[in-house]
C-alpha positions in Angstrom: 113.0 109.3 84.9 111.3 110.3 88.2 113.4 111.8 90.9 113.2 110.1 94.4 111.7 113.4 95.7 108.8 113.0 93.3 108.0 109.5 94.6 108.3 110.3 98.3 105.0 112.2 98.7 103.1 109.3 97.2 104.6 106.9 99.8 106.4 105.0 97.1 109.7 105.2 99.1 108.0 104.7 102.5 108.4 108.4 103.3 107.2 109.9 106.6 106.5 113.6 107.2 109.5 115.6 108.3 110.0 115.2 112.1 107.7 112.2 112.3 109.0 109.5 114.7 110.5 106.4 113.2 108.0 103.6 114.1 109.5 100.7 116.0 108.7 97.2 115.0 108.2 94.6 117.7 110.6 91.6 117.8 107.8 89.4 116.4 107.0 91.9 113.6 110.7 92.0 112.7 110.8 88.2 112.7 107.8 87.9 110.4 109.3 90.5 108.0 112.6 88.7 107.9 110.9 85.5 107.0 108.9 87.2 104.4 112.1 88.8 103.0 113.6 85.3 102.8 110.7 84.4 100.4 108.6 82.4 102.9 104.8 82.2 102.4 102.5 83.2 105.1 101.6 79.5 105.6 105.3 78.5 106.0 105.9 81.4 108.4 102.9 80.3 110.5 104.1 76.7 110.5 107.7 77.6 111.5 106.7 79.8 114.4 103.6 77.8 115.6 100.9 80.5 115.0 98.0 80.7 112.6 98.3 82.1 109.1 95.9 84.9 110.2 98.3 85.9 113.0 101.1 86.2 110.4 98.9 88.3 108.2 98.1 90.6 111.1 101.8 91.1 112.0 102.6 91.9 108.4 99.7 94.3 108.0 101.0 96.1 111.1 104.5 96.2 109.6 103.1 97.7 106.4 101.3 100.4 108.4 104.3 101.2 110.5 106.6 101.5 107.6 104.2 103.1 105.2 104.5 100.2 102.8 101.9 99.3 100.2 102.8 95.6 100.0 105.1 92.9 101.2 107.9 93.7 98.8 107.7 97.4 99.5 108.0 96.7 103.3 111.0 94.5 102.8 112.7 97.2 100.6 112.0 99.9 103.2 113.3 97.6 106.0 116.6 97.0 104.2 117.0 100.7 103.4 116.4 101.7 107.0 118.6 99.0 108.4 115.8 97.1 110.1 116.8 94.0 108.1 120.4 93.2 106.9 
């Protein structure tokens, strides 16, 4: 069994270096992430908020970068753990 401390350096837990500021998601990024967390596809999110699918992908890429996530599910898990999503 791996300890959480062993996973953090690899970014598996969305770890940031000590003292690094917590990145703030924009309202729109949070909205896209919440819809992704609800299981919506990029196409459905785009249709629901009247933007292109590429715009949704851009927002979610920025979310991943800000949270240190490797994919959509990882970003959602980090967001729930940090209280960004409830």
